[in-house]
N, C-alpha and C positions, 0 to 999 in steps of 0.2 A: 061249291059250284064255282066254275071258272067262267070268266066273261071274255069274249073276243069282240072288240068293236072296230078293229083295224087289222091290217096285215101283221103277221107274226113278227116281222123284223122290227116293228115299232115297239114291241113289248120289252125288248132288251136294247137299250140305247148303246151299250158297249158293242154288241154284235153289229148293229147298224153302222157305228163308227168304224169298226174294223173292215167291214165290207166296202164302205166308202173310201177308206184309206187304201185298200187293195186296188180299188178301181182307179184312184188317182195315181198310184204307183205304176199301174199298167200303162197309163198315158206317157210315162217317162221311160217305157221300155222294159219294166220289171213286172212281168205278169206271174211270177212264181208264187207270190202270196195269194193271188186270185185263184190260181190253179189249185193250190193247197186247200183253200176254203171250199172249192168245188168238189175236189176228190175226197178230202177227209170229212167235210161237213155234209155232203150229200151222197156221193157214190158209195163210200165205205159203209155208212149206216144202213143204206138201203140194201146193199149186198149182204151184210150181216143179218139184217132182219129177214131177208128172203131165205137165207141159209137156215136160220133158226126155225123159220116157219116150216120148211120142208123136213127138217129133223123132227120137229114136233108132230107133224102129220104122220111121219113114219115111226113115231113113238121111240125115237132115239134120243130125244131131249125133252125136257119139261120146262114149262114156264108158267108161273101162276097167272091166272086171268085177272087182269086189273083193268077197269074202265074208269075213265074220268068223265064227269058230266060237264058239259059246256053249254052256255047260251051264246049263240053266234047271231050277230045282227046282220041280216041280209036286207039291204035297201031299207034299213031302219026298222025292220020287223024282227022281233026276237024269235029265234028258232032253237029248240032244245036238241042237243046232239050228244051222243055217247061216243067216246073215242077210246080205242084199245091202247093200252100203255105197254111198251116193250119193257119187260123186267129181266132181272138177272136170270139166265138160264141154268137149269140143272141137267147134269149128264149122269149116266149110269155108274161111273166110277170117278174118283179124283184124278186118275191119269187122263181120262178122256176130257175132263173139264180143263185140266192144265194144258192139254194138247190144243184144244179149241182156242184158248186164250193166247197160247204161244204163237200159233199160226196167224191169228187175227192181229196181234201186236206186231208181228213181223211184216204183215201187209201194210199196216199203218206206218211202220218204220221205212218200208220201201217207198211209200208215197212221199214221206218227208225227205229221204235222201234224194229221190228223184227231183223234188222241188228245189233242194239245195244245189243240185247239179245244174238244173235249169237256170237258177239264179246266177251261178258262176259263169255260165255261157252268156247270159244276158249282160252281166257286168263287163265281161271282156268285149262284147260287141257294142256296148254303149259308148257314146262320145265322152272323152275325158273332160271333166269339169266338176266343179263343186256340187252342182245340183245332182248329177249322176251318182257321185260318191255318197251324198247324203241319202238319196233315194235307195241306193243299194244297201246301205247300213240299216236304214229303217226297215227294209225287207228282210235283211239277214238276221237281225237280233231275235225277232219272234220265231222265225223258222228254226234257228239254233236252239232256242229255249224249249220248243215243243219236241224237238228231236231228242234233246237231253232228257226230257221228262219221259219220253217213250223208252229210252234206254234204262231209266230207273225202274220203270214198271216191268221191263223184261228181266232185269236182275232180281226183282222181287217175286217172280213167278214160282221160284222154288220154295218161297216162304208163304205161299197162299194159305189162307185159313179156309176150311171147308165146313159148310153147314149141311147136315144130312136131313133131308125132308122125307118123312115116311108118309106115304099116301094110304088112304083106306083100302086101296086095292092090293096093298102089300109091296108095291114098288118103292124103292128108295132112290132118291136123286141127290146129287151132290152139287151145291152151289159154291162158287168161289168168292172170296172177299179179300181185299187188301187190308192189312192192319198197319196203321201208322199213328204214332203218338197215342196209343190206347183207343183209337177210333177205327171202326171198321167201315169200309166203303165197298159196295158191290163191285165186282171186277168189271162188269159191263159199263159202269159209269165212266171211268177214265178211258176205256177203249173207244167209246163213242164221243168223247169230249174233244174239242178242238185244241185243248191245252196240252 
């Protein structure tokens, strides 16, 4: 059972700190980090979720149904709530699975490159001074790190591990996983991650 007593941002102090830092940087004229958080943290996951939902409805993709039980406190009153969890999708063939993740990671890379470009333009437009340089570097380092991480995942797409799920109906679906240091990670996890 999961408990929610406050807004979701307060459950992860690091995420709250990152959002606050991005907000502070935007006051110095560097909004690229905030735009990245908005696009990669909200728009991209919602778009992928909607796409997977339409594919699942058309029986072109499969995703196991997982629900998590929550107790949410609304005005101090505990309310029991079930939430559907987005899980690693399965497609009809390994090629379709690889293609989905290739296109999705390319969209994520496009967001990151666009934010780096925006940061470059903002850095050139900012007044010269030590505060602007420090703010630009604080914004640049994380954006470069996540872009490099996405490049690594794109390179690993040819080495994806596939798990075949055989349903009682006779259909078989292929789920993708990244393998690193003997540990497997569902391919959807790094795609939806801000890292």
